N, C-alpha and C positions, 0 to 999 in steps of 0.2 A: 216041396214046391211052394206051399203057402208061405213058408218062411222067406223064400227068395223074393216072392212078390212084395212082402212087407219091406224087405231091405231095399228093393227098387223104389218103393213109394217114399221111403225115408230119404233116399238120395235125391229124388225129384223135389221133395219139400225143402231139403237143405239147399239145393241149387236155386230154387225160387227165392228163398230167404236171402241168399247172398246177392243175387241179382237185384232184388228189391232194395237191399241195403246200399248197394252201389249207386242205384238210381236216386235214392234219397240224398246221399252225400253230393252227388252231381247236381241235383236240383238246388240244394242249399248253396253250393258254390255259385251257381248262376243267379240265384235270387239275391245273394248277399256278396257281390263282388268286392274287391279291395277298395277301401275308401280313399279319397284324395281327389282334388279337383285338377291337379296339374301333374305333369310328369315328375317334377321334383318331389312332390308329396309321395307319389308311388315309389319312387326310387329310395327315399328315406326309409319307407316301411320294409322294402326288400333288404336294404342294407342292415336293418336291425335284426332280421330273422335269418338271413342267409349269408354265409361266408363264401366269397368267391376265391377259389384256390388259384391265386396268381402264380404260385410256384409251378403249377402245371401248364398254365396259359403260355408261359414264356420258355418252355423247354426247347432245346435244340431239336432238329429233326433228323440228324444223323450222328452216329458215333463211329469213329474210325480208330482202329488199332494199328499202330505202326511198328512192324518188326524189321529186322535186317532184310533189305531187298524185297519187302512184301508189306502191302497195306490192305486191310480188310475192313469193310463195313460190318459191324457187329449188330445183330438184331436179337433182342431178348425181351422177356416180360418185365416191363417197368425198368429196363436197363438204364436208359438215359436219366430217368428220375433218380435212380440210385446213385449214379455217378455225380449228378448235380448235388445231391444231398451231401456227398463227400466233399465237394467244393465248398458248400455252405458251412461245413464244420471245420474248415481249414483255419489255422492260425497264421495270419499274414505277418511277415517280418519286414522285408526290405523291398522297395520298389526301384527298379532301374530306370534310366533315362530312355525315352522313346527312341527306337532305332528305325531308320529308313533303309530298305534293302533293295538290291537289284532283283529282277524277276527270278533269276536263277538261284540266288542266295535265299530269297523268300521261299521258294518251293523247297529247297533243301532243308530249311529250318522247320517247315511243316512236316516233312517226311522223316525227320530224325527218329531213328529206331528207339523204341521204348516209350514213345508218347501215346497217350490216349487223348483223342481229339473230339470235341463237340462242334458240330457245324450248324450254323444258322442260315436260312435262306434270305435273310435281310440283315441290315446293319442295326445292331442293338446299341442303344446309348449305354455307356459304361455306368453312368450315374443311376439309370433305371435298373440295371442289372444288380448293382450293389444294393439298391433300395429294396427291390422285390425279393431278393434272396438273402437279405439281411447279412451281408458279408461284413466281417470285421476288417474293413479296408477303408482307409481315409482317401477319398478321391479329390480332395481340395487342391492338391498340387500335381495331379495327374494330367499330362498333356494330351492323352488319347481321349477323344470324345466318343467314338463308336468303334465297334469290332464286329466281326461275323464268324470268328473261330476262337475256341479256347482249347489249349492243350495242357495236359498234366504231364510234366516230365518228372517221373519218379526217381530217375538216377540223380538228377541235379536238385531235387526238391524245389521245383519251380512250377508256377502256374503262368501260362503265357497267353496273352491276348493278341490276336491277329486282325489286321484290317486290310482286306484285299484291294480296296480302292486306291490306297496310296502305298501299299506294301510296307506297312509299319508294324512293329511288334513292341509289346510292353511286357517285361518279365517281372514277376514278383516272387520272392523267396517265401516258401510256405512250410508248415509242418502238418502232416496228416498220416493216417494209417495206410502204409503201402500194402500191408497184408490184406486189409479189408478191400482195397481197390482191386487187387489181384483176384480175390475171391469173387467179386462182383463180375468182373470181365470174363472169368473162366467158369461161371456158373453153368450147370447142366442145362441143356436145352437151347443155349445161345446158338444162333446161326451166323456164319461168316460168308461174305461175298467179296472176292478179290477185286480191287479197284486200283486205278492209277490216277494220281493228281495230274491233270492236264490244263494247259492254258489255251483256251479256245476264244478267239476274237477278243483277246486281252482280258478274259475272265477265267479265274481258276475254278475248276469243278472236277469232281471225281467221276470217272468213266468206268462202267462195268466192262470187263474184258470178255466175259462169257455171257451166254444167254441165261435167263433166270426164269424159273417156274414158280408162280405164285397162286394162291388160292383165290377163287371167286367167293363172294359172301352173299347170302340171301337174308333179307330182313323183312319182317312185317312192318309196314309203315302206316301212319295215319295222317289225315289232313286235319289240323287243329281248327277249332272254330274261330272265326274272325273276332268274336267278342272277347276272346282271350287276349289278343293283341290290343284290342280297343281299350280293355280295362288296364292292361299293363302300361300303356302309354298315356292314357287320359285319366285313369282312375274312374270313379263313379260320377262323371260329369254329365248332368242331364241336359246341358246346353249344346251338346255336340250336334252338328248338322250333318246329315247323311245325304250324299249324292250318289245315286245308283244308276250306272249306265250298263250297257250290254256286256262289257268285258271287265269293268272295274267298279269297285265301290270305294268312294272317298269319304272319309270322316274328317270334318273340319272342327278343330278345337277353338282355341282363342285365335287372335290375329296372327300368331307366329307358328302354329302347329297344324299339321295335317297328316293323316294316315291313309295310304292308298293300298288297296288289295286287288291284285289281278286274279280274277276268278278262274282264268284258264291255266296260267302258269303257277299260281300259288305264291307269287312274289309279293312280299310285304315291304312297303317303303314308308318310313316315317321321316318327315322333314320338319325342321324347326329353324326359323330365321331370327336374325338379330341376336345371336348368342355369343358372338365374339370368337376369338381364337380358341381352339381346342387342342388337347394334347392326348398322349397315350392314356394318361390317368382318366381323362374325361370319357374315353371310349369304354372303360371298364364299367362305368355306371350302366350303360346300355347292354353290355355283355351280360352283366348280372341280371338284368331285367328279363332278357329273352333266352337265357341259356339253360333253362330248366330241362328242356327236351334235347339239348345238344351236349352230350357227354364227350369227354376227351377232346375238348377244344384246345387249339394252340394258335398263337399268332404265327401266320405264315407269310403275309405280305405287308410291307411297311414302306411308305415313302412320306414325303412332306405333307400330303393331304389325304392319304388313304391308308387304312388299316383293315386287314382281313383275317378273321379268325376261322379256321377250318377244323372240322372233326377229323380225327386220325383213327384209322382202323389198322391194327397190327403194325403200327409204326409208319403208315403211309396216309397222306391226306386225301380226303374226298374233294375232288375238283370238278366244278360244273359252272355253267353260265347262269343258272336260275337260282343261285344262292341257297340251294338245298344243303343242309348240314353245315351251314356257315353263317357268320354274322359279318357284315361289311360296314365300315364306319368311314364316312368321307366328309371333308370340310371344304366348302367353296369360300375362300377368304374374301374374295372381291364382293360377293353378294351376301356374305355372312349367313350362308345356308349350311346347316348340318344335316347329313342324311344317314340313316341307319337302314340296312336292308337285310332281310332274311327270307324264309319261306314257310308257308303253312305246313308243308310236308316234313315229317320227321320220322327217322327209323326208330324202332322200338325193340322188337324181340328178334334175336337171331334164329335162323332156321338152318339146321345142319345140312351141309352139302360137301361133296368130295370133288366138285368141279375145280379144275385148274386151268391156267393159261400160261403159255410160254412167251416171253418177250425176248427179242433179240438184244444183244449187248448194246449198251449206249454208245460204245465206240463205233460199232457198225451202223447204228442209227444216224449218228452225226455225219458219218462219211456219206451215207445215202442222201441226207438232206443237202449237204454241201455239193454233192454231185448233181443234184437236180437244180439247185439255185445257189451258186457260189457267193452271191452278194448278201445272203441272209447272215445277220449278226446274231449269234446265239449267246444269251447272257447267263443261262443256267439250264439245268436239266434235272428231272426227278421223275420218280414213279408216283402216280396218283390213281385213286379209284374213281371211276365214272359211275354215274347213277342212271340205272335203266329200270323203268317201271315195266313189270312183266304183264302187259296187256291192260286194257281199260277196266276190266271187270275183276281184277285181282288186287289184293292189298299187299303184294310182295314186290320188293325192289331188289334188283341184282346189282351188286357192286363189282365192277370189273377192273382189274389193274391195267394201266396203259402208261406209256411214256409221255411226258409233257416237257416241252421246252419253253423257255422264257425268251420272247422276242419283243422288242420295243416296249419293255416294261409290262408285258402281258403274258400270262401262262396259256399256252395253246397245246391241244393234243396234236399228235404228229400224223394223223390219218391223211391229211391233205398236203403234207410237206414232203412225202416220199413217193 
């Protein structure tokens, strides 16, 4: 009995030591924040010590296998990355002329049996794709500017780029390991979901023909300290002015920068004026700065002035209006205002749960939406996870799968549409 008492005492002493050590390091981080008086200085330091994995940021969000009279979305552990790695290692030979097809011929080309297709929810610049994935492909004479689908045709040794907007295709002859690609697609544990390529309101999208059952996920989450973002964006600048209101705290840096934190929603907004035109590469600077707590980020939304990087859980994005689990980058060209938005709340530790939810087929969902409002124009459809805090006094968030549709360039959940 006395021995057990001493063992318990040792455990308590060890626990106290570990907690004290953690508090010591936390105190030093707060006492000695990252140096630098401007965002650019802070960014340079982050760049020197942290590598941003752009090859994960720009992965496609769906993989489709086309067999004879059958197409399936295939979901598996790191499956899309493995296929993308195969593309990156290809030896590119010959590039064909750009082809413009009718809607029927375009659909038939995508559905050709034997193809493995990667699908993007946005138009990706071909030059950026070649750059970030380091392809051995010269784009100087390529007439295709953007694409949103890539297909590997193993039978014809081709890699094919598709652009839904103008129904154009660009084919390149390639050399690669067909055996390795087959092994990746057929690896144990991969799940398949039957889909049909459909043209809805002049937009091509894959529709699930059957209902699907997906897991819910529980995570412990935390609300990060405002000083973390203050330091990340301003560095150790002692001249920052703080304006504290009932709902928001605003930090004013120099004449061109400000950081706004909504204490109710946790939304973090950083604005910088007079910075001129910005591009995809410029957004990566800020993704690198604030992405330490956001794993598995991918670019999900992209247009002329807006980029949105979302966290992905088991192949599906986390979608919400409060910027939780995401980083948004916007540019107002007329007023030369650049805006970066994220949230103080971040998921950290998964909690095991067996809870599931069944979603109706996307085919049935669209039919129900159209029956209620025939004038709605649907641009795209996807499954995403919504963020639900389990009560005010818990540190647990529940991620629940739901159908989302894109209408008027905005992703919306379907609860109020059916």
